[in-house]
C-alpha positions as CSV (number, residue, x, y, z in Angstrom):
1,S,79.8,100.0,77.6
2,S,82.5,99.5,75.2
3,G,84.5,97.0,77.1
4,N,87.3,99.6,77.9
5,I,86.6,101.7,81.1
6,F,89.0,104.2,79.8
7,L,87.4,104.7,76.4
8,D,84.1,105.0,78.5
9,L,85.8,107.8,80.7
10,G,86.6,109.8,77.5
11,F,90.2,109.1,76.8
12,P,91.2,109.0,73.1
13,P,91.0,105.5,71.6
14,H,94.7,105.1,71.3
15,E,95.3,106.3,75.1
16,A,92.5,104.0,76.3
17,E,94.0,101.0,74.7
18,V,97.4,101.6,76.3
19,M,95.7,102.3,79.7
20,L,93.8,99.2,79.5
21,L,96.8,97.0,78.9
22,R,98.6,98.8,81.9
23,A,95.6,98.1,84.0
24,R,95.6,94.4,83.1
25,L,99.3,94.0,83.8
26,A,99.2,95.9,86.9
27,E,96.2,93.8,88.1
28,A,98.1,90.6,87.3
29,L,101.0,91.9,89.5
30,R,98.7,92.6,92.2
31,L,97.2,89.1,92.2
32,W,100.6,87.7,92.1
33,I,101.7,89.6,95.1
34,E,98.6,88.7,97.0
35,R,98.9,84.9,96.0
36,E,102.7,85.0,97.3
37,K,101.3,86.6,100.4
38,L,104.1,89.4,100.0
39,T,104.1,92.8,101.8
40,Q,104.9,95.6,99.6
41,A,108.3,95.7,101.2
42,Q,108.9,92.0,100.4
43,A,107.6,92.5,96.7
44,S,109.8,95.4,96.3
45,K,112.8,93.4,97.2
46,R,111.7,90.5,94.9
47,F,111.3,92.9,92.0
48,G,114.4,95.1,92.8
49,I,112.4,98.2,92.9
50,A,111.3,100.8,95.5
51,Q,108.4,100.1,97.8
52,P,106.4,103.3,96.5
53,R,106.4,101.8,93.0
54,V,104.8,98.5,94.3
55,S,102.3,100.7,96.0
56,E,101.4,102.3,92.7
57,I,100.9,99.0,91.2
58,T,98.7,97.6,94.0
59,R,96.7,100.9,93.9
60,G,96.2,100.9,90.2
61,K,97.9,104.1,89.5
62,V,98.6,102.9,85.9
63,E,99.0,106.4,84.5
64,L,102.4,106.3,86.5
65,L,103.6,103.1,84.9
66,S,104.8,102.3,81.5
67,L,103.9,99.2,79.6
68,D,107.8,98.3,79.3
69,Y,108.1,98.5,83.1
70,L,105.0,96.4,83.8
71,V,106.0,93.8,81.3
72,G,109.6,93.6,82.9
73,L,108.0,93.0,86.4
74,C,105.6,90.4,84.9
75,A,108.8,88.6,83.6
76,K,110.5,88.9,87.1
77,A,107.3,87.4,88.6
78,G,107.2,84.6,86.1
79,I,103.8,86.0,84.6
80,S,103.6,85.2,81.0
81,V,102.6,88.2,78.9
82,G,101.2,87.7,75.5
83,L,99.6,89.8,72.7
84,R,96.9,89.0,70.2
85,L,96.0,91.3,67.6
86,A,92.7,91.5,65.9
87,A,92.2,93.3,62.6
């Protein structure tokens, strides 16, 4: 295993990296929703988005969600997002 499931599934390296970042952000949001004991409807109101978008997050439909969108939602939830680069 490469440590990136999307790479292991055959995605090109550049796409696999983006998909992995999306998946990590979506998982952080899913856990936040769970910790806050929010329904999808309640979470959608807190985020100011439609409930089906919350469903996409909680179901891990990362191909439907942009990095910018997920980072913005993390900011609304108070989830700190950082970036570390390795050469």
